[in-house]
DSSP file (Angstrom, degrees, kcal/mol; ACC not computed):
  #  RESIDUE AA STRUCTURE BP1 BP2  ACC     N-H-->O    O-->H-N    N-H-->O    O-->H-N    TCO  KAPPA ALPHA  PHI   PSI    X-CA   Y-CA   Z-CA
    1    1 A M              0   0    0      0, 0.0     7,-2.5     0, 0.0     2,-0.6   0.000 360.0 360.0 360.0 136.7   63.7  149.7  102.0
    2    2 A L  E     +A    7   0A   0      5,-0.2     2,-0.4     3,-0.1     5,-0.2  -0.898 360.0 172.2-104.6 120.6   62.0  147.4   99.5
    3    3 A E  E >  S-A    6   0A   0      3,-3.0     3,-1.3    -2,-0.6     0, 0.0  -0.958  70.6 -22.8-133.6 114.1   58.4  148.2   98.8
    4    4 A N  T 3  S-     0   0    0     -2,-0.4    -1,-0.1     1,-0.3     3,-0.1   0.896 125.8 -52.7  51.7  44.2   56.5  146.4   96.0
    5    5 A D  T 3  S+     0   0    0      1,-0.2     2,-0.4     0, 0.0    -1,-0.3   0.679 118.7 112.8  68.3  18.4   59.7  145.6   94.2
    6    6 A K  E <   -A    3   0A   0     -3,-1.3    -3,-3.0     7,-0.0     2,-0.5  -0.956  67.4-127.6-122.1 141.8   60.8  149.3   94.4
    7    7 A V  E     +A    2   0A   0     -2,-0.4     7,-2.1    -5,-0.2     2,-0.3  -0.758  38.5 173.8 -87.3 126.7   63.6  150.8   96.4
    8    8 A T  E     -B   13   0B   0     -7,-2.5     2,-0.2    -2,-0.5    -2,-0.0  -0.893  22.0-154.8-131.2 160.9   62.5  153.7   98.5
    9    9 A T  E >   -B   12   0B   0      3,-3.7     3,-1.2    -2,-0.3     5,-0.0  -0.652  47.0 -89.2-117.3-179.5   63.8  156.0  101.1
   10   10 A E  T 3  S+     0   0    0      1,-0.2    -2,-0.0    -2,-0.2    -1,-0.0   0.853 129.5  47.6 -60.9 -32.3   61.9  157.9  103.8
   11   11 A S  T 3  S-     0   0    0      1,-0.3    -1,-0.2     2,-0.0    -3,-0.0   0.447 125.7 -83.1 -92.2   0.9   61.5  160.8  101.3
   12   12 A G  E <  S+B    9   0B   0     -3,-1.2    -3,-3.7     2,-0.0    -1,-0.3  -0.903  81.3   2.5 134.2-162.3   60.4  158.7   98.4
   13   13 A P  E     -B    8   0B   0      0, 0.0     2,-1.0     0, 0.0    -5,-0.3  -0.315  51.1-144.5 -64.6 138.6   61.8  156.5   95.6
   14   14 A D     >  -     0   0    0     -7,-2.1     4,-2.5     1,-0.2     5,-0.2  -0.804  21.8-177.8-100.5  88.0   65.6  156.1   95.5
   15   15 A Y  H  > S+     0   0    0     -2,-1.0     4,-2.8     1,-0.2     5,-0.2   0.839  75.9  53.8 -62.7 -36.3   65.9  156.1   91.7
   16   16 A A  H  > S+     0   0    0      2,-0.2     4,-2.2     1,-0.2    -1,-0.2   0.921 112.7  43.5 -65.6 -42.7   69.6  155.5   91.7
   17   17 A A  H  > S+     0   0    0      2,-0.2     4,-2.1     1,-0.2    -2,-0.2   0.879 113.7  51.9 -69.3 -36.4   69.3  152.4   93.9
   18   18 A W  H  X S+     0   0    0     -4,-2.5     4,-2.4   -11,-0.2    -2,-0.2   0.933 110.5  47.5 -64.7 -46.3   66.4  151.2   91.9
   19   19 A A  H  X S+     0   0    0     -4,-2.8     4,-2.5     1,-0.2    -2,-0.2   0.907 111.5  51.0 -62.6 -42.1   68.2  151.6   88.6
   20   20 A A  H  X S+     0   0    0     -4,-2.2     4,-0.9     1,-0.2    -1,-0.2   0.888 111.3  48.4 -62.5 -39.4   71.3  149.8   90.1
   21   21 A R  H  < S+     0   0    0     -4,-2.1     3,-0.3     2,-0.2    -2,-0.2   0.907 112.9  47.1 -67.5 -42.4   69.1  146.9   91.3
   22   22 A I  H  < S+     0   0    0     -4,-2.4    -2,-0.2     1,-0.2    -1,-0.2   0.898 114.7  46.2 -66.3 -41.0   67.3  146.6   87.9
   23   23 A E  H  < S+     0   0    0     -4,-2.5    -1,-0.2    -5,-0.2    -2,-0.2   0.612  92.3 105.3 -80.0 -12.2   70.6  146.7   85.9
   24   24 A G  S >< S-     0   0    0     -4,-0.9     3,-1.0    -3,-0.3    -3,-0.0  -0.323  75.6-128.5 -69.6 152.6   72.3  144.2   88.3
   25   25 A D  T 3  S+     0   0    0      1,-0.2    -1,-0.1    -2,-0.0    -4,-0.1   0.621 101.6  68.8 -75.1 -12.9   72.8  140.6   87.1
   26   26 A D  T 3   +     0   0    0     -5,-0.1    -1,-0.2     2,-0.1    -4,-0.1   0.487  70.0 110.6 -87.1  -0.6   71.2  139.2   90.3
   27   27 A R    <   -     0   0    0     -3,-1.0     2,-0.1    -6,-0.2    -5,-0.0  -0.620  69.5-129.6 -76.3 120.9   67.7  140.4   89.4
   28   28 A P        -     0   0    0      0, 0.0     2,-0.3     0, 0.0    -2,-0.1  -0.405  20.7-112.8 -70.4 145.5   65.5  137.4   88.6
   29   29 A A        -     0   0    0     -2,-0.1     0, 0.0     1,-0.0     0, 0.0  -0.581  33.0-164.6 -75.6 138.1   63.5  137.4   85.4
   30   30 A R        -     0   0    0     -2,-0.3     2,-0.1     0, 0.0    -1,-0.0  -0.981  24.0-112.8-125.4 136.5   59.8  137.6   85.9
   31   31 A P        -     0   0    0      0, 0.0     4,-0.1     0, 0.0     0, 0.0  -0.425  17.5-153.9 -65.8 141.1   57.2  136.9   83.3
   32   32 A T        -     0   0    0      2,-0.3     3,-0.1    -2,-0.1     0, 0.0   0.615  35.7-117.9 -90.5 -13.5   55.2  140.0   82.3
   33   33 A G  S    S+     0   0    0      1,-0.2     2,-0.6     0, 0.0    -1,-0.0   0.367  84.7 107.8  89.3  -6.0   52.1  138.0   81.3
   34   34 A K        -     0   0    0      2,-0.0     2,-0.3     0, 0.0    -2,-0.3  -0.932  54.9-159.5-109.2 121.3   52.5  139.4   77.7
   35   35 A G        -     0   0    0     -2,-0.6     2,-0.3    -3,-0.1     6,-0.0  -0.731   5.1-145.1 -97.3 148.8   53.7  136.9   75.1
   36   36 A L        +     0   0    0     -2,-0.3     2,-0.3     4,-0.1     3,-0.0  -0.831  21.8 170.1-108.2 149.8   55.2  137.9   71.9
   37   37 A S    >>  +     0   0    0     -2,-0.3     3,-1.0     0, 0.0     4,-0.8  -0.969  44.0   2.5-149.7 165.9   54.8  136.0   68.6
   38   38 A G  H 3> S-     0   0    0     -2,-0.3     4,-2.1     1,-0.2     3,-0.3  -0.243 124.4  -6.9  61.1-139.9   55.5  136.5   65.0
   39   39 A A  H 3> S+     0   0    0      1,-0.2     4,-2.7     2,-0.2    -1,-0.2   0.839 134.6  56.5 -62.8 -35.6   57.4  139.5   63.8
   40   40 A A  H <> S+     0   0    0     -3,-1.0     4,-2.2     2,-0.2    -1,-0.2   0.913 108.5  46.8 -64.4 -41.1   57.3  141.2   67.3
   41   41 A A  H  X S+     0   0    0     -4,-0.8     4,-2.6    -3,-0.3    -2,-0.2   0.899 112.5  50.6 -67.5 -39.5   59.0  138.1   68.9
   42   42 A R  H  X S+     0   0    0     -4,-2.1     4,-2.7     2,-0.2     5,-0.2   0.938 110.5  48.4 -63.6 -45.8   61.6  138.0   66.1
   43   43 A R  H  X S+     0   0    0     -4,-2.7     4,-2.3     1,-0.2    -2,-0.2   0.903 112.6  49.2 -60.7 -41.1   62.4  141.7   66.5
   44   44 A Y  H  X S+     0   0    0     -4,-2.2     4,-2.4    -5,-0.2    -1,-0.2   0.923 112.3  47.7 -63.3 -45.0   62.7  141.3   70.3
   45   45 A A  H  X S+     0   0    0     -4,-2.6     4,-2.4     2,-0.2    -2,-0.2   0.908 112.4  48.2 -64.2 -43.1   65.0  138.3   69.9
   46   46 A I  H  X S+     0   0    0     -4,-2.7     4,-2.6     2,-0.2    -1,-0.2   0.907 112.5  49.4 -65.1 -40.7   67.3  140.0   67.4
   47   47 A T  H  X S+     0   0    0     -4,-2.3     4,-2.5    -5,-0.2    -2,-0.2   0.920 110.8  49.6 -62.8 -43.9   67.5  143.1   69.6
   48   48 A A  H  X S+     0   0    0     -4,-2.4     4,-1.7     1,-0.2    -2,-0.2   0.911 112.4  47.9 -62.6 -42.8   68.3  141.0   72.7
   49   49 A L  H  X S+     0   0    0     -4,-2.4     4,-1.6     2,-0.2    -2,-0.2   0.906 110.9  50.5 -65.8 -41.1   71.1  139.2   70.7
   50   50 A E  H  < S+     0   0    0     -4,-2.6    -2,-0.2     1,-0.2    -1,-0.2   0.914 110.5  50.1 -61.3 -41.3   72.5  142.4   69.4
   51   51 A D  H  < S+     0   0    0     -4,-2.5    -1,-0.2     1,-0.2    -2,-0.2   0.856 113.0  46.6 -65.3 -33.3   72.6  143.8   72.9
   52   52 A A  H  < S+     0   0    0     -4,-1.7    -1,-0.2    -5,-0.2    -2,-0.2   0.723  88.1 104.2 -82.1 -21.4   74.4  140.7   74.2
   53   53 A A     <  -     0   0    0     -4,-1.6     3,-0.0     1,-0.1    -3,-0.0  -0.383  46.8-176.2 -64.1 134.9   76.9  140.6   71.3
   54   54 A E        +     0   0    0     -2,-0.1     2,-0.2     0, 0.0    -1,-0.1   0.740  58.9  50.3-106.2 -28.7   80.3  141.8   72.5
   55   55 A T  S  > S-     0   0    0      1,-0.1     4,-2.4     0, 0.0     5,-0.2  -0.698  82.3-116.0-110.5 163.8   82.5  141.9   69.4
   56   56 A T  H  > S+     0   0    0     -2,-0.2     4,-2.7     1,-0.2     5,-0.2   0.885 117.8  55.6 -61.6 -38.7   81.9  143.3   66.0
   57   57 A E  H  > S+     0   0    0      2,-0.2     4,-2.1     1,-0.2    -1,-0.2   0.916 108.5  46.8 -61.0 -43.6   82.0  139.8   64.5
   58   58 A E  H  > S+     0   0    0      2,-0.2     4,-2.4     1,-0.2    -2,-0.2   0.915 112.0  50.4 -63.5 -43.6   79.2  138.7   66.9
   59   59 A K  H  X S+     0   0    0     -4,-2.4     4,-2.2     1,-0.2    -2,-0.2   0.911 111.0  48.6 -62.7 -42.5   77.2  141.8   66.1
   60   60 A N  H  X S+     0   0    0     -4,-2.7     4,-1.4     2,-0.2    -1,-0.2   0.874 109.8  53.0 -64.3 -36.8   77.6  141.2   62.3
   61   61 A L  H  < S+     0   0    0     -4,-2.1     4,-0.4     2,-0.2     3,-0.2   0.926 109.1  48.4 -64.0 -44.4   76.6  137.6   62.8
   62   62 A V  H >< S+     0   0    0     -4,-2.4     3,-1.4     1,-0.2    -2,-0.2   0.921 110.5  51.8 -60.7 -43.5   73.4  138.6   64.6
   63   63 A R  H 3< S+     0   0    0     -4,-2.2    -1,-0.2     1,-0.3    -2,-0.2   0.776 104.7  57.0 -65.4 -25.4   72.5  141.1   61.8
   64   64 A S  T 3< S+     0   0    0     -4,-1.4    -1,-0.3    -3,-0.2    -2,-0.2   0.543  78.6 121.3 -84.0  -4.0   73.0  138.4   59.2
   65   65 A L    <   -     0   0    0     -3,-1.4     2,-0.3    -4,-0.4    -3,-0.0  -0.348  41.2-176.7 -61.1 133.6   70.4  136.2   60.8
   66   66 A G        -     0   0    0      1,-0.1    -2,-0.1    -2,-0.1    -1,-0.0  -0.866  20.6-125.7-125.9 163.4   67.5  135.4   58.4
   67   67 A G        -     0   0    0     -2,-0.3    -1,-0.1     1,-0.3     3,-0.1   0.077  63.4 -39.8 -85.0-155.7   64.3  133.5   58.8
   68   68 A R  S    S-     0   0    0      1,-0.1    -1,-0.3    10,-0.1    10,-0.2  -0.419  77.1 -95.0 -67.0 146.9   63.3  130.7   56.6
   69   69 A P        -     0   0    0      0, 0.0    -1,-0.1     0, 0.0     2,-0.1  -0.333  44.3-107.0 -64.7 146.6   64.0  131.3   53.0
   70   70 A T        -     0   0    0      1,-0.1     6,-0.0     2,-0.1     0, 0.0  -0.397  15.1-155.5 -72.4 150.0   61.2  132.7   50.9
   71   71 A L  S    S+     0   0    0      5,-0.2    -1,-0.1    -2,-0.1     5,-0.0   0.481  70.2  96.8 -96.8  -8.1   59.3  130.6   48.5
   72   72 A D  S >  S-     0   0    0      4,-0.6     3,-1.9     1,-0.1    -2,-0.1  -0.722  70.6-144.2 -88.7 125.9   58.3  133.7   46.4
   73   73 A P  T 3  S+     0   0    0      0, 0.0    -1,-0.1     0, 0.0    -3,-0.0   0.712  99.7  61.5 -62.5 -18.9   60.6  134.4   43.4
   74   74 A T  T 3  S-     0   0    0      2,-0.1    -2,-0.0     1,-0.0    -3,-0.0   0.580 115.9-113.5 -83.4  -8.1   60.2  138.1   44.0
   75   75 A G    <   +     0   0    0     -3,-1.9    -5,-0.1     1,-0.3     3,-0.1   0.408  67.3 145.7  90.8  -2.7   61.8  137.8   47.5
   76   76 A T        -     0   0    0      1,-0.1    -4,-0.6    -6,-0.0    -1,-0.3  -0.453  62.1 -95.4 -66.3 138.4   58.6  138.7   49.3
   77   77 A P        -     0   0    0      0, 0.0     2,-0.1     0, 0.0    -1,-0.1  -0.258  45.5-110.7 -55.8 140.3   58.3  136.8   52.6
   78   78 A S        -     0   0    0    -10,-0.2     2,-0.2    -3,-0.1   -10,-0.1  -0.441  27.3-117.2 -73.6 145.7   56.3  133.7   52.2
   79   79 A A        -     0   0    0     -2,-0.1     2,-0.5     1,-0.0    -1,-0.1  -0.518  22.4-143.3 -77.4 150.1   52.9  133.4   53.9
   80   80 A A        -     0   0    0     -2,-0.2     2,-0.3     2,-0.0    -1,-0.0  -0.974  12.6-155.7-116.6 128.9   52.3  130.8   56.6
   81   81 A W        -     0   0    0     -2,-0.5     2,-0.4     2,-0.0     0, 0.0  -0.773   9.1-171.6-102.6 148.4   49.0  129.0   56.8
   82   82 A R        +     0   0    0     -2,-0.3     2,-0.3     2,-0.0    -2,-0.0  -0.973  19.6 154.3-137.4 124.0   47.6  127.4   59.8
   83   83 A L        -     0   0    0     -2,-0.4     2,-0.4     2,-0.0    -2,-0.0  -0.972  37.6-120.9-147.6 160.2   44.4  125.3   59.6
   84   84 A R        +     0   0    0     -2,-0.3    -2,-0.0     0, 0.0     0, 0.0  -0.849  32.1 173.6-104.6 139.0   42.6  122.4   61.3
   85   85 A V        -     0   0    0     -2,-0.4     2,-0.0     2,-0.0    -2,-0.0  -0.945  40.3 -86.6-138.2 158.3   41.8  119.2   59.4
   86   86 A P    >>  -     0   0    0      0, 0.0     4,-1.9     0, 0.0     3,-0.6  -0.368  40.5-118.2 -62.5 148.0   40.4  115.8   60.3
   87   87 A S  H 3> S+     0   0    0      1,-0.2     4,-2.6     2,-0.2     5,-0.2   0.825 112.8  60.0 -59.8 -31.9   43.0  113.4   61.5
   88   88 A S  H 3> S+     0   0    0      2,-0.2     4,-1.9     1,-0.2    -1,-0.2   0.899 106.4  46.1 -65.4 -38.1   42.2  111.0   58.6
   89   89 A L  H <> S+     0   0    0     -3,-0.6     4,-2.4     2,-0.2     5,-0.2   0.893 111.6  52.2 -69.2 -39.4   43.2  113.7   56.1
   90   90 A D  H  X S+     0   0    0     -4,-1.9     4,-2.4     1,-0.2     5,-0.2   0.929 109.6  49.0 -59.2 -46.4   46.3  114.5   58.1
   91   91 A E  H  X S+     0   0    0     -4,-2.6     4,-2.4     1,-0.2     5,-0.2   0.894 110.5  51.4 -62.8 -40.5   47.3  110.9   58.0
   92   92 A Q  H  X S+     0   0    0     -4,-1.9     4,-2.3     2,-0.2    -1,-0.2   0.926 112.1  45.4 -63.8 -44.8   46.7  110.6   54.3
   93   93 A F  H  X S+     0   0    0     -4,-2.4     4,-2.3     2,-0.2    -2,-0.2   0.903 113.8  48.9 -66.8 -39.8   48.8  113.7   53.5
   94   94 A R  H  X S+     0   0    0     -4,-2.4     4,-2.0     2,-0.2    -1,-0.2   0.899 112.1  48.4 -67.3 -39.5   51.7  112.5   55.8
   95   95 A A  H  X S+     0   0    0     -4,-2.4     4,-2.7    -5,-0.2    -1,-0.2   0.898 110.9  51.9 -65.8 -39.5   51.7  109.0   54.3
   96   96 A Q  H  X S+     0   0    0     -4,-2.3     4,-2.0    -5,-0.2    -2,-0.2   0.912 107.9  51.7 -64.3 -40.9   51.7  110.6   50.8
   97   97 A A  H  X>S+     0   0    0     -4,-2.3     5,-2.5     2,-0.2     4,-0.8   0.922 111.8  46.4 -60.5 -44.8   54.7  112.7   51.7
   98   98 A V  H ><5S+     0   0    0     -4,-2.0     3,-0.8     1,-0.2    -2,-0.2   0.930 111.5  51.8 -62.2 -46.3   56.6  109.7   53.0
   99   99 A A  H 3<5S+     0   0    0     -4,-2.7    -1,-0.2     1,-0.3    -2,-0.2   0.842 115.4  41.3 -61.9 -33.4   55.7  107.7   49.9
  100  100 A E  H 3<5S-     0   0    0     -4,-2.0    -1,-0.3    -5,-0.2    -2,-0.2   0.522 108.6-121.8 -91.7  -6.2   56.9  110.4   47.6
  101  101 A G  T <<5S+     0   0    0     -4,-0.8     2,-0.2    -3,-0.8    -3,-0.2   0.845  73.1 120.8  68.6  32.6   60.0  111.2   49.6
  102  102 A R      < -     0   0    0     -5,-2.5    -1,-0.3    -6,-0.2     2,-0.1  -0.737  67.9 -94.7-120.9 169.5   58.9  114.8   50.1
  103  103 A T     >  -     0   0    0     -2,-0.2     4,-1.9     1,-0.1     5,-0.2  -0.463  32.6-114.7 -81.3 159.9   58.1  117.0   53.0
  104  104 A F  H  > S+     0   0    0      1,-0.2     4,-2.2     2,-0.2     5,-0.2   0.905 118.3  52.6 -56.7 -44.7   54.6  117.4   54.4
  105  105 A S  H  > S+     0   0    0      1,-0.2     4,-2.8     2,-0.2    -1,-0.2   0.885 105.8  53.7 -63.7 -39.6   54.7  121.1   53.4
  106  106 A E  H  > S+     0   0    0      1,-0.2     4,-2.4     2,-0.2    -1,-0.2   0.915 109.7  47.7 -61.2 -42.4   55.8  120.3   49.8
  107  107 A V  H  X S+     0   0    0     -4,-1.9     4,-2.3     2,-0.2    -2,-0.2   0.911 112.5  49.0 -66.9 -41.3   52.8  117.9   49.4
  108  108 A L  H  X S+     0   0    0     -4,-2.2     4,-2.5     2,-0.2    -2,-0.2   0.914 111.4  49.2 -62.8 -43.5   50.4  120.5   50.8
  109  109 A R  H  X S+     0   0    0     -4,-2.8     4,-2.7     2,-0.2    -2,-0.2   0.922 111.0  50.2 -62.4 -42.2   51.8  123.2   48.5
  110  110 A S  H  X S+     0   0    0     -4,-2.4     4,-2.7     1,-0.2     5,-0.2   0.918 110.9  49.6 -60.5 -43.3   51.5  120.9   45.5
  111  111 A A  H  X S+     0   0    0     -4,-2.3     4,-2.3     1,-0.2    -1,-0.2   0.908 111.7  48.1 -64.1 -41.4   47.9  120.1   46.5
  112  112 A A  H  X S+     0   0    0     -4,-2.5     4,-2.5     2,-0.2    -2,-0.2   0.921 113.0  48.2 -65.3 -43.3   47.0  123.9   46.8
  113  113 A E  H  X S+     0   0    0     -4,-2.7     4,-2.5     1,-0.2    -2,-0.2   0.920 112.1  48.8 -63.4 -42.8   48.7  124.7   43.5
  114  114 A E  H  X S+     0   0    0     -4,-2.7     4,-2.2     2,-0.2     5,-0.2   0.901 110.8  51.1 -63.9 -40.2   46.8  121.8   41.7
  115  115 A Y  H  X S+     0   0    0     -4,-2.3     4,-3.1    -5,-0.2     5,-0.4   0.938 112.1  45.9 -60.1 -48.0   43.5  123.0   43.3
  116  116 A M  H  X S+     0   0    0     -4,-2.5     4,-2.3     1,-0.2     5,-0.4   0.877 111.7  52.0 -66.3 -37.4   44.1  126.6   42.1
  117  117 A T  H  X S+     0   0    0     -4,-2.5     4,-0.6    -5,-0.2    -1,-0.2   0.912 117.1  39.5 -62.9 -42.0   45.1  125.4   38.6
  118  118 A T  H  < S+     0   0    0     -4,-2.2     4,-0.4    -5,-0.2    -2,-0.2   0.922 127.2  30.7 -75.0 -45.2   41.9  123.3   38.3
  119  119 A H  H  < S+     0   0    0     -4,-3.1     3,-0.4    -5,-0.2     4,-0.4   0.779 110.6  60.7 -93.2 -27.4   39.4  125.6   39.9
  120  120 A A  H >< S+     0   0    0     -4,-2.3     3,-0.9    -5,-0.4    -1,-0.2   0.859 103.7  53.9 -68.4 -31.7   40.8  129.1   39.1
  121  121 A A  T 3< S+     0   0    0     -4,-0.6    -1,-0.2    -5,-0.4    -2,-0.2   0.752  99.6  63.3 -69.9 -23.9   40.4  128.4   35.4
  122  122 A A  T 3         0   0    0     -3,-0.4    -1,-0.2    -4,-0.4    -2,-0.2   0.570 360.0 360.0 -78.6  -9.4   36.7  127.4   35.9
  123  123 A R    <         0   0    0     -3,-0.9    -1,-0.2    -4,-0.4    -2,-0.1   0.486 360.0 360.0 -67.2 360.0   35.8  131.0   37.1
């Protein structure tokens, strides 16, 4: 008997049947309503890939996965910034990046470094 997505018998839950149903390949995935992001999402993805890997070579490949390379010479993971700006400023920075043949991120990092060099000395 199927009751609220649980397999039951007259005397209560049939745990063996429930486990078999959950572990079966025919069980559809259902969203849990909880989203993962950042480090938690990365850990979850790596764990899922490790579980799916069948050979030692595949497992070693999953373990060797790295994120984006760090920009910090000490090897510390780089910080990621997220900010909102007026569209006119966005357009100016993107046009500057194209004109210089650099990425948008490179231009933003240069601007931040220049700002800190100019203003940090004034303290």
